[in-house]
C-alpha positions as semicolon CSV with decimal commas, in nm:
position;residue;x (nm);y (nm);z (nm)
1;M;9,446;9,379;7,174
2;S;9,549;9,588;6,877
3;D;9,806;9,453;6,631
4;R;9,985;9,786;6,662
5;H;10,151;9,657;6,979
6;P;10,275;9,308;6,889
7;S;10,559;9,316;7,142
8;S;10,314;9,323;7,430
9;Q;10,061;9,077;7,286
10;S;10,252;8,763;7,383
11;L;10,281;8,880;7,744
12;F;9,908;8,897;7,814
13;D;9,606;8,668;7,782
14;S;9,307;8,892;7,708
15;D;9,039;8,623;7,737
16;G;8,777;8,655;8,010
17;A;8,613;8,941;8,196
18;I;8,722;9,302;8,159
19;Y;8,719;9,576;8,424
20;M;8,427;9,816;8,387
21;A;8,468;10,107;8,142
22;S;8,803;9,976;8,018
23;R;8,912;9,886;7,665
24;R;9,148;9,620;7,532
25;D;9,339;9,843;7,289
26;P;9,599;10,051;7,479
27;A;9,631;10,311;7,204
28;G;9,560;10,657;7,344
29;C;9,525;10,530;7,701
30;R;9,686;10,664;8,018
31;V;9,667;10,361;8,249
32;G;9,729;9,991;8,184
33;L;9,552;9,741;8,408
34;F;9,669;9,380;8,415
35;G;9,626;9,073;8,635
36;V;9,867;8,813;8,771
37;P;9,674;8,501;8,881
38;Y;9,944;8,348;9,101
39;D;9,939;8,209;9,456
40;G;10,228;7,964;9,455
41;T;10,382;8,079;9,785
42;T;10,074;8,144;9,998
43;S;10,149;8,038;10,354
44;F;9,801;7,984;10,502
45;R;9,500;7,967;10,268
46;P;9,543;7,969;9,888
47;G;9,307;8,116;9,631
48;T;9,450;8,455;9,538
49;R;9,498;8,329;9,184
50;F;9,125;8,386;9,143
51;G;9,150;8,748;9,262
52;P;9,202;8,935;8,933
53;A;8,906;8,766;8,763
54;A;8,678;8,826;9,062
55;I;8,764;9,196;9,075
56;R;8,681;9,234;8,707
57;E;8,356;9,040;8,733
58;V;8,211;9,230;9,030
59;S;8,326;9,568;8,898
60;Q;8,023;9,563;8,671
61;G;7,807;9,616;8,981
62;L;7,979;9,942;9,076
63;E;7,921;10,290;8,941
64;T;8,195;10,429;8,720
65;Y;8,163;10,762;8,906
66;C;8,358;10,819;9,230
67;P;8,189;11,083;9,451
68;Q;8,499;11,137;9,663
69;L;8,722;11,222;9,368
70;D;8,438;11,369;9,161
71;R;8,571;11,180;8,861
72;D;8,429;10,915;8,634
73;L;8,600;10,619;8,470
74;E;8,398;10,697;8,158
75;D;8,619;11,006;8,118
76;L;8,944;10,810;8,157
77;A;9,107;10,623;7,870
78;F;9,249;10,310;8,027
79;A;9,316;9,959;7,903
80;D;9,259;9,622;8,067
81;L;9,537;9,425;7,903
82;G;9,433;9,093;8,054
83;A;9,635;8,841;8,255
84;V;10,011;8,806;8,243
85;A;10,103;8,474;8,087
86;I;10,295;8,327;8,382
87;P;10,472;7,996;8,431
88;Y;10,327;7,789;8,714
89;G;10,554;7,667;8,991
90;A;10,847;7,854;9,144
91;P;10,799;8,227;9,208
92;E;11,122;8,351;9,049
93;P;11,008;8,307;8,684
94;V;10,672;8,461;8,776
95;V;10,838;8,770;8,920
96;A;11,053;8,795;8,605
97;S;10,738;8,773;8,391
98;V;10,577;9,049;8,597
99;T;10,882;9,271;8,544
100;A;10,868;9,213;8,167
101;A;10,493;9,281;8,159
102;T;10,528;9,602;8,361
103;E;10,810;9,718;8,133
104;A;10,583;9,656;7,834
105;V;10,307;9,864;7,994
106;L;10,552;10,147;8,063
107;A;10,687;10,124;7,707
108;L;10,332;10,191;7,583
109;G;10,338;10,517;7,781
110;L;10,090;10,383;8,039
111;K;10,095;10,386;8,418
112;P;10,069;10,028;8,547
113;L;9,801;9,900;8,785
114;M;9,849;9,533;8,870
115;L;9,587;9,301;9,018
116;G;9,703;9,003;9,222
117;G;9,752;8,732;9,298
118;E;9,969;8,720;9,604
119;H;10,212;8,982;9,729
120;S;10,528;8,810;9,604
121;I;10,459;8,955;9,258
122;S;10,497;9,318;9,368
123;S;10,876;9,326;9,354
124;G;10,862;9,254;8,980
125;A;10,643;9,556;8,912
126;V;10,835;9,781;9,154
127;A;11,163;9,689;8,983
128;A;11,032;9,798;8,643
129;V;10,879;10,123;8,770
130;A;11,189;10,209;8,974
131;R;11,412;10,176;8,666
132;Q;11,210;10,453;8,506
133;N;11,179;10,649;8,833
134;P;11,499;10,609;9,040
135;E;11,361;10,835;9,315
136;L;11,053;10,615;9,352
137;V;10,895;10,601;9,698
138;L;10,708;10,282;9,786
139;V;10,400;10,306;10,011
140;Q;10,271;9,977;10,157
141;L;9,925;9,913;10,299
142;D;9,939;9,573;10,466
143;A;9,858;9,386;10,785
144;H;10,202;9,223;10,772
145;A;10,556;9,361;10,760
146;D;10,667;9,117;10,484
147;L;11,031;9,177;10,574
148;R;11,146;8,817;10,618
149;H;11,461;8,726;10,429
150;A;11,308;8,388;10,344
151;W;11,002;8,186;10,445
152;L;10,974;7,807;10,420
153;G;11,290;7,810;10,212
154;A;11,159;8,061;9,955
155;R;11,318;8,405;9,912
156;H;11,026;8,518;9,695
157;S;10,751;8,412;9,936
158;H;10,473;8,663;9,990
159;A;10,609;8,687;10,347
160;C;10,924;8,842;10,195
161;A;10,754;9,087;9,959
162;M;10,892;9,411;10,103
163;R;11,240;9,264;10,157
164;R;11,255;9,185;9,785
165;C;11,111;9,528;9,697
166;L;11,384;9,700;9,899
167;E;11,642;9,513;9,693
168;V;11,512;9,671;9,370
169;L;11,428;10,016;9,512
170;P;11,724;10,252;9,450
171;S;11,590;10,522;9,683
172;Q;11,537;10,275;9,971
173;R;11,236;10,488;10,061
174;L;10,955;10,272;10,192
175;L;10,661;10,379;10,407
176;Q;10,487;10,087;10,580
177;V;10,148;10,210;10,689
178;A;9,998;10,080;11,015
179;I;10,154;9,733;11,000
180;R;10,005;9,520;11,277
181;S;10,163;9,176;11,238
182;G;10,516;9,043;11,211
183;T;10,806;8,888;11,395
184;R;10,992;9,057;11,679
185;E;11,284;9,111;11,441
186;E;11,061;9,268;11,175
187;F;10,910;9,513;11,422
188;R;11,252;9,601;11,560
189;E;11,359;9,688;11,205
190;L;11,034;9,877;11,136
191;R;11,083;10,099;11,441
192;Q;11,457;10,153;11,404
193;S;11,431;10,233;11,032
194;G;11,153;10,486;11,078
195;R;10,953;10,317;10,801
196;L;10,655;10,231;11,024
197;V;10,384;10,499;10,989
198;A;10,090;10,510;11,230
199;I;9,746;10,545;11,076
200;D;9,697;10,891;11,227
201;A;10,034;11,007;11,091
202;V;9,992;10,906;10,726
203;T;9,912;11,254;10,596
204;S;10,201;11,421;10,779
205;A;10,437;11,150;10,647
206;L;10,318;11,192;10,288
207;V;10,296;11,572;10,261
208;P;10,676;11,617;10,225
209;L;10,669;11,367;9,935
210;R;10,431;11,567;9,716
211;G;10,574;11,590;9,365
212;Q;10,788;11,278;9,401
213;P;10,702;10,953;9,219
214;L;10,501;10,714;9,437
215;Y;10,412;10,348;9,396
216;L;10,130;10,219;9,618
217;T;10,104;9,850;9,701
218;V;9,775;9,750;9,863
219;D;9,764;9,414;10,035
220;L;9,393;9,382;10,100
221;D;9,447;9,218;10,439
222;W;9,523;9,574;10,557
223;F;9,146;9,605;10,583
224;D;8,980;9,451;10,885
225;P;8,846;9,098;10,825
226;A;8,506;9,225;10,937
227;V;8,482;9,414;10,606
228;L;8,718;9,202;10,394
229;P;8,721;8,837;10,504
230;G;8,820;8,712;10,158
231;T;9,196;8,701;10,204
232;G;9,435;8,419;10,280
233;T;9,595;8,563;10,594
234;P;9,332;8,772;10,778
235;E;9,453;8,974;11,076
236;P;9,213;9,131;11,332
237;G;9,253;9,497;11,417
238;G;9,250;9,631;11,064
239;F;9,099;9,927;10,887
240;L;8,778;10,039;10,723
241;W;8,691;10,212;10,396
242;R;8,703;10,554;10,563
243;D;9,070;10,497;10,649
244;F;9,149;10,417;10,286
245;A;8,944;10,718;10,172
246;A;9,153;10,944;10,398
247;L;9,467;10,816;10,225
248;V;9,309;10,871;9,884
249;E;9,235;11,230;9,982
250;E;9,606;11,292;10,040
251;L;9,712;11,098;9,729
252;R;9,513;11,345;9,519
253;H;9,808;11,579;9,571
254;H;10,074;11,326;9,472
255;R;10,236;11,186;9,159
256;L;10,124;10,825;9,164
257;V;10,314;10,639;8,891
258;G;10,216;10,279;8,963
259;A;10,016;10,060;9,199
260;D;9,902;9,710;9,275
261;V;9,614;9,548;9,463
262;V;9,691;9,199;9,592
263;E;9,586;8,911;9,817
264;L;9,215;8,886;9,738
265;A;9,101;8,524;9,779
266;P;8,741;8,554;9,660
267;Q;8,633;8,196;9,730
268;L;8,683;8,260;10,104
269;D;8,397;8,514;10,100
270;P;8,082;8,370;9,941
271;S;7,906;8,705;9,985
272;A;8,150;8,863;9,732
273;V;8,170;9,174;9,953
274;S;8,549;9,137;9,966
275;S;8,569;9,137;9,587
276;V;8,345;9,445;9,567
277;L;8,563;9,634;9,815
278;A;8,871;9,536;9,614
279;A;8,708;9,653;9,290
280;K;8,626;9,987;9,455
281;V;8,991;10,024;9,566
282;V;9,087;9,963;9,203
283;R;8,843;10,231;9,085
284;S;9,003;10,489;9,316
285;L;9,354;10,396;9,204
286;L;9,262;10,408;8,835
287;L;9,130;10,761;8,879
288;L;9,436;10,871;9,077
289;L;9,674;10,722;8,819
290;G;9,479;10,878;8,533
291;D;9,488;11,227;8,677
């Protein structure tokens, strides 16, 4: 990374693979990509700490051009800043490190795109983006509600990701798209709050939000395990690429100011198809953020 940004250098480790068509130097860029290789609170099968590296590695097998958006990553100046230098162990210091890293990306004038890692890290990024955008609306793609107050004694478990995000979201505006797993209490809250959005109602829910700042968090277990088995907590009854593409079509009309892609556990899918799908999600989000 360039010496012109010494304040951000200590936050990131730039060794290893780099996402296709990206650069290390953030000067003149519009989007800042970074990874958080953490899975300290995974509740079923670990391995999401390998997700960011896998996404970068398989990205080289994709085209830089996206036919749906008719845009090419070669025309977008974006930086892959590397991995956040995180402490291993308890999630609270990790979340704090993610907040500091996201603030550094924003201070460079870049829109942040974070690669996980598990979902517990999202509240750190949302907190930083929401400070700059108090009216921020959070949109969640996920199989699970993630609204527990604590799980196995941890408040920052990935099972509590949206509960923690709500605590740092001044607008309290959260759309939880087609959630299909959770406790009775979580679903009672989802329905009573009006935050639960059916898959066939996503566009109508998003249209009134055009022009407002959006942050999209993509837990990859939102996809059906038939197309993305490489995740720690797979849930049958999920969605296909065409469902994500329909959301992307609507997001073309929105002001996306930040995003994350989390919960890829690449070692659980020896075919690497899960990693390729994740890398393609990242390509779409890079192009939307760079618009």
